[in-house]
C-alpha positions, 0 to 999 in steps of 0.5 A: 500500500502506497503512503498517500500524499495529502495536501491540506488547505486551512486558513490557520495552522500551528503556531496559530491558535486564535482560530481555535478548534479547527487548528487543533483538529488538524494538528491532532490528525498530523500528530497521530497519523503523520507516520501513516500519511504524508501531510503537506499543509498550505496556510496563512503566515500569521494568526487570526487578526494579526498584522505580522507573520509568525516570527518563528516561521519562514514564509512562502517556503516549506517548513517542517512542523511536527510530522508535516511540511507547512507552506506559510503564504504571505498576503501578497501570495494569496493568489490563484496562480500560486495555488495552482503552482503549489498543487501541481508541484506537490502532485498530491493523492488527496486534497483536504479542505478544513472548512466549507466557507473559506474563500481562499482555502476552500472555494478557490481550490475547488474552482481551480479543480472545476476549471481543470487547472489542477488535477481532478483528484479526490477532495475531502471537505471537513465543514467543522460544524459550519452547517449547524443551524446556529452557525448558519444563522450568522451572516445567513444571507451571504451563506445561503446565497453561496450554498445555492450558487455552489450547488448550481455550479456543481462545485461539490458534486463529487467530493467526500464529506467528513462528518464528525458525528451523526448530527453533522452528517444530518446537517450535511445531507440537509443541504447536499442530499442523500446521494452525497458521499458522507463518511463519519470520522470523528475528530481525533482527541489530543494525546494526554501525557504527564501532569494532564493525566492527573486530577488535582485536588480541588476545593469547592465551597458551598455558596461559591462558584468559579466558572470559566468560559474559554473560547473565541469571542464570537456570536457562535460561541454565545457568550452574550447568552451565558452572561444574561443567564448569570443574572438572578443567581444567589451566591458568589460567582466568579466568571472568567473569560478566556479567548481571542476577541474575534468579533469586537462589536459582539464583545461590546454587546457583551460588555454592556451586559457585564456592566448590568450584572449584580455585585455578587457576579464578578466577571473578568476578561483574561486573555487569549491562551495557547492550547498548551495552557488550557488544561492548567487553566481548567483545573482552577475552575469549578465549571466550564460554561459554553452555551454554544450555537453549534460545535462539530466536536468541541476540543475544549469540552474534552479538555475540561472533562480531562481536567476534572472540570464538569461542563455546562453546555448547549445541546448543539454539540456531539456531547450528549447525555452528560447528566446521565453520565454524571459529568455535566449537563447539555441543555436546550438553548431555548430554556435559559431557566434550565441553565440558571437552575443548574448554575444555582445547583452548582453554586450550592454544591459542597466539596464532597458532592463536587469531588464526585462530579469532578472525578467522573468527568476526569475518568470519562475524559481519559476514556475518550482519549484512550479510545482508538476508534476515531483514529481508525475511522480517520485512516479509513476516511483517507483510504476510502476517499483515494481507493474509492475514486480509483 
């Protein structure tokens, strides 16, 4: 069996981190399947919203990054001509697109392929939750126009879709029908070693709650609703926010809510953090709160569980039935009073009750990471896309 050469297009890749989960999804594929496949990645030379390139990389040339080679494009080289040259020089077996709506790193390669300017090789598209109803509701007019235009043009007629769960498969088929080739290959969890494997002793006092929100500050992550839900809680609550300010207008709306909260609810914006800091941060808090509008996986949810930090999330992620498992709660977004009830329950919880919840979360997280099913299904995704087209 040949070692397949897979060319990945992604808006951001390591050492970028501000774009969150899609970067982690890719780096986990490379880390754990880099010996099986030959990965080459084309991406931007800077992180989200940064005006200068990463100082530690060489741009417009190939860099060895872990088990992959990465080509960091400067803004001046984001052109169809450069894309065409790179694809032809690499001569990959598969093209892997790490988004559906990315104008340069998804739509342009598909146009080149349709026009016959690059080889007609198998293409895998990982939408990363972009078809979830909550995600489509953001800038919906532009998205719906493009979706209909793309279908008319047949840009996606013979691609392979990677769905991270049965829920995402349903979202994809809602737009591209039952004839679309959809393969369920869940996101590969990060490897956990050393101190991240341990559960630190955590002191929880009844009447107090330390909550962490760790994600991009954008409408999709739904921080605004999280802040509104905090009102009317009894007890002392510390709510700390970590993440890059992706949408400054949305952040201004959130700050208006923060200024109206009562004195017993203290809210503080911390900073954007790199992935290697997440576990350490999670261990400082009693609860991870993310009423997201949609996640195809949610690496940060798994990070919280592994750290022994129970989670309170929406039901718009693959993480379901958390209360039955005794590790957290997944609730419908149209029932904010249920979120408030759980938050009050967590405030009132004593140390003994909390430690049981925390230990279960930690053990469940480790079990997910040790499961090799996602790894095997991702291998089958790549081999199936290649050999299924030949």
